[in-house]
C-alpha positions in Angstrom: 41.4 132.7 88.9 38.8 135.4 88.4 37.8 137.2 85.2 36.3 134.3 83.2 33.2 136.3 82.2 32.4 138.9 79.6 29.3 140.8 78.6 26.6 142.5 80.6 23.1 141.3 79.7 24.3 138.7 77.2 26.8 137.3 79.7 29.3 134.5 78.9 31.4 132.6 81.3 33.8 130.0 79.9 35.4 127.2 81.9 37.9 124.3 81.3 41.4 123.7 80.3 43.3 122.5 77.2 44.1 119.1 78.6 41.2 118.7 81.0 38.3 116.3 80.4 36.1 119.1 78.9 35.5 122.7 78.4 32.4 124.8 77.9 30.5 128.0 78.6 27.4 129.3 80.4 25.4 132.0 78.6 23.3 133.9 81.1 20.8 136.5 79.8 19.9 134.8 76.5 16.3 135.8 75.8 13.6 133.2 75.9 11.9 131.9 72.8 14.9 131.8 70.5 14.5 128.7 68.2 17.5 126.9 66.8 18.9 123.5 66.0 21.9 121.9 67.6 23.4 121.9 64.1 23.4 125.7 64.2 25.9 125.6 67.0 27.9 122.7 65.7 28.5 124.2 62.3 30.3 127.1 63.8 32.5 124.8 66.0 33.3 122.7 62.9 34.8 125.7 61.3 37.1 126.3 64.2 38.1 122.7 65.1 41.6 121.5 64.5 43.0 118.9 62.2 41.1 120.0 59.0 44.2 120.6 56.9 48.0 120.4 56.9 48.0 124.2 57.7 46.6 123.8 61.3 47.4 121.8 64.3 46.8 118.0 63.8 45.2 117.6 67.2 42.0 115.5 66.5 39.1 116.9 68.3 35.5 116.4 67.1 34.4 119.4 69.2 30.9 118.0 69.5 28.8 120.3 71.6 26.3 119.2 74.3 23.7 121.6 75.6 23.0 120.8 79.3 20.5 123.4 80.3 18.5 126.4 79.3 16.5 124.9 76.4 13.4 122.8 75.8 12.8 120.6 72.8 10.2 121.4 70.1 10.4 118.9 67.3 13.7 119.3 65.5 14.3 122.6 67.3 15.5 123.7 70.7 14.0 126.8 72.3 15.7 128.9 74.9 13.8 129.3 78.1 15.6 132.4 79.4 17.5 130.5 82.0 21.3 129.9 81.7 22.3 128.0 78.6 25.2 125.6 79.5 27.2 124.0 76.8 30.0 121.5 77.0 32.7 120.2 74.6 34.7 117.2 75.6 38.5 117.0 75.0 39.4 113.6 73.5 42.9 113.9 72.0 45.1 115.3 74.6 48.8 114.4 74.5 50.2 115.9 77.7 53.5 114.0 77.4 54.4 116.3 74.6 54.9 119.1 77.1 56.9 117.2 79.8 60.3 118.7 78.8 59.0 122.3 79.2 57.3 121.9 82.6 59.8 124.2 84.2 60.9 126.2 81.1 59.4 129.5 80.0 58.6 129.5 76.3 59.4 132.8 74.6 56.3 134.5 73.3 54.0 132.5 75.5 52.3 133.6 78.8 54.4 131.0 80.8 56.5 133.5 82.7 53.8 136.1 83.3 51.3 133.4 84.4 53.8 131.9 86.8 54.6 135.3 88.3 51.0 136.1 88.9 49.7 132.8 90.2 52.8 131.0 91.4 52.0 128.0 89.2 51.0 127.1 85.7 49.6 124.3 83.7 52.4 123.5 81.2 50.1 121.0 79.3 49.3 123.2 76.3 48.9 126.3 78.4 45.9 125.0 80.5 43.4 127.8 80.9 45.3 130.2 78.8 45.3 127.9 75.8 43.5 128.9 72.6 41.6 125.6 73.1 39.3 127.7 75.4 38.1 129.6 72.4 35.9 126.7 71.3 33.5 127.7 74.1 33.4 131.3 72.8 32.5 130.0 69.3 29.6 128.1 70.8 28.4 131.2 72.7 28.8 133.2 69.5 26.6 130.8 67.5 23.8 131.6 70.0 24.5 135.3 70.0 24.0 135.5 66.2 20.4 134.5 66.8 19.7 137.3 69.3 19.7 140.2 66.9 17.0 139.8 64.1 18.5 140.0 60.6 22.2 140.2 61.7 24.8 138.4 59.8 28.4 138.2 61.0 31.1 137.1 58.6 34.9 137.0 58.8 37.9 136.5 56.4 41.6 136.2 56.5 43.0 139.2 54.5 46.7 138.9 55.0 49.2 136.3 56.2 52.7 137.4 57.0 53.9 139.5 54.0 51.2 138.2 51.7 47.8 139.9 51.3 44.7 139.5 49.2 43.6 141.7 46.3 40.4 143.3 47.7 39.1 143.7 44.2 38.6 139.9 44.1 36.6 139.8 47.4 33.9 137.1 47.2 32.3 135.9 50.4 31.3 132.6 48.7 35.0 131.8 48.3 35.5 132.0 52.1 33.4 128.9 52.8 34.5 126.9 49.8 35.8 123.4 50.8 39.0 123.8 48.9 39.9 127.0 50.8 41.6 126.2 54.1 42.4 129.8 54.8 39.0 131.6 55.1 40.3 134.0 52.5 37.8 135.8 50.2 40.3 136.0 47.3 40.5 132.7 45.3 43.8 133.8 43.7 45.3 134.1 47.2 44.7 130.5 48.1 47.7 129.0 46.2 49.9 131.9 47.3 49.1 131.4 51.0 49.5 127.6 50.6 53.0 127.8 49.1 54.0 130.5 51.6 52.7 128.6 54.7 54.1 125.3 53.5 57.6 126.8 53.6 57.0 128.3 57.0 55.6 125.0 58.3 58.5 122.8 56.9 61.0 125.2 58.5 59.4 124.6 61.9 58.4 128.3 62.2 55.2 130.2 62.2 53.6 133.4 60.9 50.9 135.9 61.8 47.7 137.0 60.0 45.2 139.8 59.7 41.5 139.0 60.0 38.5 141.2 59.0 35.1 140.8 60.5 32.0 142.4 58.9 28.6 142.5 60.7 25.6 143.3 58.4 22.0 144.0 59.5 23.0 145.7 62.8 20.3 148.3 63.6 21.3 151.9 64.2 21.5 153.2 67.8 23.3 150.4 69.6 26.0 151.5 72.1 26.6 154.6 74.2 28.8 157.6 73.8 31.1 157.4 76.9 31.9 154.2 78.8 29.8 151.7 76.8 30.8 152.4 73.3 30.0 149.6 70.9 33.4 149.7 69.3 35.0 149.7 72.7 33.4 146.4 73.6 34.1 144.9 70.2 37.7 145.9 70.5 37.9 144.4 74.0 36.4 141.2 72.8 38.8 140.8 69.9 41.8 141.8 72.1 40.8 139.0 74.5 41.4 136.3 71.8 44.8 134.5 72.3 47.7 136.0 70.3 45.8 139.2 69.2 48.1 142.2 69.3 46.1 144.9 67.5 42.5 145.9 66.6 41.1 148.5 64.4 37.5 149.7 63.5 36.7 150.8 60.0 39.6 152.7 58.4 41.4 152.2 61.6 45.0 153.3 61.6 44.7 154.4 58.0 42.5 157.2 59.2 45.6 158.8 60.7 47.1 159.1 57.2 44.2 160.8 55.4 42.5 164.2 55.5 39.2 165.1 57.1 37.6 165.4 53.6 38.7 161.9 52.8 37.7 160.4 56.2 34.2 161.9 56.6 31.4 159.5 55.6 29.2 161.9 53.7 25.4 161.4 53.8 22.4 161.8 51.4 18.8 160.7 51.4 18.3 157.4 49.6 15.5 156.4 47.2 13.6 154.9 50.2 13.7 158.3 52.0 16.2 157.0 54.6 19.7 158.4 55.2 22.5 156.7 53.2 26.2 156.9 53.6 28.6 157.4 50.7 31.5 155.6 52.5 32.2 153.7 55.7 35.5 154.8 57.1 33.9 154.8 60.6 33.2 151.0 60.3 29.5 151.4 61.1 30.1 153.1 64.5 30.2 156.9 65.3 30.6 158.2 68.8 30.3 154.7 70.1 26.9 154.1 68.6 26.0 152.0 65.5 24.9 153.9 62.4 23.1 151.1 60.6 26.0 150.6 58.2 28.0 147.3 58.2 30.3 147.1 61.2 33.8 146.4 60.2 36.6 145.4 62.5 40.1 144.0 61.8 42.5 142.3 64.2 46.2 141.3 64.0 47.2 137.8 65.2 50.9 137.3 66.0 52.9 134.3 64.9 52.3 131.1 66.9 54.8 131.1 69.8 55.1 127.3 69.9 57.7 126.6 67.2 60.4 123.9 66.6 63.2 126.4 66.1 65.2 126.7 69.4 64.7 130.0 71.2 66.7 131.4 74.1 64.9 131.6 77.5 65.2 130.7 81.2 63.6 128.1 83.4 61.9 128.3 86.8 65.2 127.8 88.6 66.8 130.8 86.8 69.0 128.8 84.5 69.4 129.9 80.8 68.0 127.3 78.4 67.2 126.9 74.7 63.5 126.0 74.3 62.0 123.9 71.5 58.3 123.4 71.8 57.2 119.9 70.6 53.6 118.8 70.1 51.0 119.8 67.5 50.7 123.5 66.8 49.2 125.8 64.1 51.9 127.3 61.8 49.5 130.3 61.5 47.1 130.4 64.4 45.3 133.3 62.6 43.6 130.9 60.3 41.3 129.4 63.0 40.9 132.8 64.6 38.3 133.7 61.9 35.3 132.0 63.5 36.5 133.1 66.9 36.6 136.7 65.8 33.1 136.3 64.4 31.9 134.9 67.7 33.3 137.8 69.8 31.8 140.4 67.5 28.4 138.6 67.6 28.5 138.4 71.4 29.3 142.1 71.8 26.5 143.2 69.4 24.0 140.9 71.0 24.9 142.3 74.4 24.4 145.8 73.2 21.2 145.0 71.4 19.7 143.7 74.7 21.1 146.7 76.6 19.6 149.1 74.0 16.2 147.3 74.2 16.3 147.5 78.0 17.1 151.3 78.1 14.9 152.5 75.2 12.3 149.8 74.8 13.1 149.7 71.1 13.7 146.5 69.1 
């Protein structure tokens, strides 16, 4: 299988399967001299790992990262050498027997049928290479990407789940990381609402989707290109590559189709520091494929988890009609753990464009 790599100068290749011994990534093109601690990588993986609340899969994976190459030690820090950075995460809690009954059945909503048609075989044990377990490697790469662009901060939040949404007037980034908030939501009032709603979904053996918003601050103006290397194009591609994502929008996104040109235009003035300032950010920090220096805002929609306990009609590899029930441990809302994954993909895209911009113009 080809196409396991994304990026141009900051280039990430992921490897491994859901029920294999390990998975990981190789980051090629990371500049030399970046100082970090292993904990800087691990903290991001800890945000994504399973088993942290009743609202996510109960698979117990420590997701401890090991860095195998591309760094040298300097006291408590690691320093990149400019050579490929290889990171590995072991799988320790696979239960392949949970998938025995569906070895020849195509689960509705999953990639089983399409995968089998393309390759002539599939790994039924949790989806193999197509499992969302692969995204742990992306989060590791994204943790490194955050350090490439000086002053950049990438944060994400869950803003809607099924038919429930936050009140944006209550937005508080500090709430997102609170230990009593299992949903990565910025609205404290939404936490009990989401909890009650998802408990009902979970107990019914069903699932529900979610909407995630990613905001990148401190991104310099000028990243991207106007035709085939648009910054928003690559951000959208990265987000669409995440498992179960079915839609992406930048800035006002689809809402821009419902408003007038006067409402949509991000008017400009000269700020107190003599620099241009924008009066709104409907463009999501990107115009003509190039960053404006405003916060970059992207949202993506995650469909309901396809692995559910409710029987669904399908067929098997032998052409027989069957009713499929997917056993095992699954997220009732896979969108919850998609927040750090979305952050990682946005960070990787921006880091890649930062290095491309520096290579083309010589500007930092």
